[in-house]
C-alpha positions, 0 to 999 in steps of 0.5 A: 466488523467481521466474525472473527474480529468480533470473537477476537475482540470478545476474548480481548475483553475477557482477558482484560477483565481477568476472566482469563489470566496470563498463563491460562489455557484458552478453549480449544478451537473445536470447543470454541466452535461449539460454544460460539457457533462459528465455523472452524476457519472463523475461530482459527482466524481469530486465534491467529490474530490474537497470536500475531498481536502477542495476546495469546501463545500457542504451544504445540500439542497443548493448545492456546494460552494467554501470553504473559503481560509485557513488562519491557519498555517500548521504544519511543515513537517516531517524532510527530513531524520530522523536517528535512531540508535535503532529501537524499535516499535514492541511492539507498533505494536503488541498491536495494531494488537492484539487489532484488532483480535477480531471477533466482531471487524470491521477490518479496521486496517487489512493490508489484503483485504477481504478474500471473494474477493478470488477464494477460492473454486477453490484454495481448488479444486486445493489443493485437486487435488494435495494432491491426486497426490503428491509423497513422493518426492514432499517435496524435489523437492520443497525445495529452490529455490522452485517449478520449474514450479511455478518459471517458471510461475512467470518468464513468468509474468515478461516477459509480462512486458518486464523484463528479469528474469530467473527462476533460479533467483527466490526464493519461500518464505513463503509469501512476508514478508519472501522474504523481511526479507531474502533479507535484511539479505542477504545484511546487517550486524547488525549495518548497515544503511538501508533507509526506507520511512517515513511513511513506511510499519511497517514490514520494521521497525520490520525487522530493529528492529529484525536484529539490523539495523540502520534506515534512514527514508526519507520523502515521500509525499502522492502523489509524494512518496519519496523525491529523493533529501532527499534520495540523501542527506542521501546516501551522508551522511551515509554508506547505505547498502540497501534501502527498499521501496514500489514503487507501491500502497505504504502502508500506503500512497497509492502512485505509483511512476512515471516511471520517478521517478522509473528510477531516484531512480534506477540510484541514488542507483546504483551510491552509490552501494546501493541495492534496496529491492523492496516491490511490493505486491500491483502491481496487485491492480492498477486501470486502464488499465496498470500495472505499472512497478516495479523499477526493470524494469530500473535496469541494474546492478543487484542491485534490489531484487524484492519482491512480493506474492500472498497474497494480490491478490489471497490467503493470507492463502497460504503464497507464495511469492517470491524474484527475487534475481539475484546474491543474489539468492544463499545466500537467499536460504542458509538463508531460509534453516537455518530458515523456510527451505522452503515454503509449498510444497502442497501450491506451487503445488496448485498454479501451478495447479490454474495458469495452468487453466488461471483463474488468470487474469480474477480473477485479473480484477474482484478483481480490479473492486470490490476494486475500487468500495468499496474504492469509497463507503468508501470514500463517507461515509467519506465525508458524516460523517467525519468533514470537518476538516478531510483530506482524501488522496485518491489514485487510486490504492490498498485498503487503505485511508490515513486520516489526523486529525487536528494537535492537535489530536492523532489517537492512542486515536481515535483508543482506543475509536473506539475499544470500539465500535468494530472498528479498525483503524491503527494509524500513530504511527505504520508506523514511529519511529518519532511522525510526524504522530500522527494525521494520520491513515490508513483505509482498504477499501476492506470490503464488504460495507453494513449498518454495515460498513456505521454505523462504519464510522458514529461512527468514525465521531462522535468520531472525533467530540467529540475529537475536542470539 
């Protein structure tokens, strides 16, 4: 636990014990610095965390006070398992994404990080270099399963985490989304039941719709992740063929499953002979010193297809992803040959050239630091400008914040009003086939923070206040 989290927890315990009563003024930031021996930034972070959770409130020119005890009735939580025999969500997703594409719109709805964070000059240099040396045989050599050197480089990164993956088990794809779609297609037939999280990455719902698969949406918590008891219930009730989950920096909620929960998840699926399709595109964007292991690290029965890419951590435009497919590798190659044929040969070669420079890990360290800083700035702006009724769900990884409006408001309406001011957000209805997430929205915090971004958050706060009235 980090220092600011420890301090926040101490204050919560003191409030619960009655040391501080609702309405009491807490020690000022400077007083807390002196008494705790922590830095001003650490204390400030702890107070901001408690404020975002609704435990304390800030009063201008006065200080921080213990918040009144909530007496309002909370809305009922989403059903633990929602079955949907016909997924129909692509039109909704398409309309939201199309409306956000205008160059004048601030893209807080985007799923991609700010491209200015990536080493585009070095990557373009690598692309120019391989363009000079590529032979006529390059296209053939990079057909499925993909460039051998690139697969070896990826296998070595698995090995650094203690996960034994053979280069022959890796299939290079046109981004992670193709890896996920091919994996799903390889282990299902139209009409099969597939488990997803609720809420989940909208690409999973689009894939189910396209392949005419039935969805079982299992409740997921913003801190703890998927409800394993509900998952066990679904597995025992329906003839499930596959489970598509994100275990690290989940989109849209942001949680990372604990190691214990990942182990239990893998064991539970193995007991029911259900394949796990693990979407792990954000695993490099952790905050802290240790990279979280994927669920695949606990797989001993070759029942996990681990999918990832370089799109969220290095270069979106190259569209290079992969799946560590194990015994399903050959089937996925066959499916790829019938669809996209292969991922781009020059892009694969350019990545091999860039990865050979050993600059990748230095870039990742810098990227993680910048994303953490920008997320903090966005969070602080929301605490300044958003009404106190808005709950900000904050997780220490990735670049998304998940925001909760009062239950009677609709984030889709907020999205429409925001677009009139050239601001895009991702409303909760994009991430579920149920209406449970209507008051929620996802916010991308990866963009460089300046006056324009700060003003946009101010505008969002004003729009929410208008809707509250």
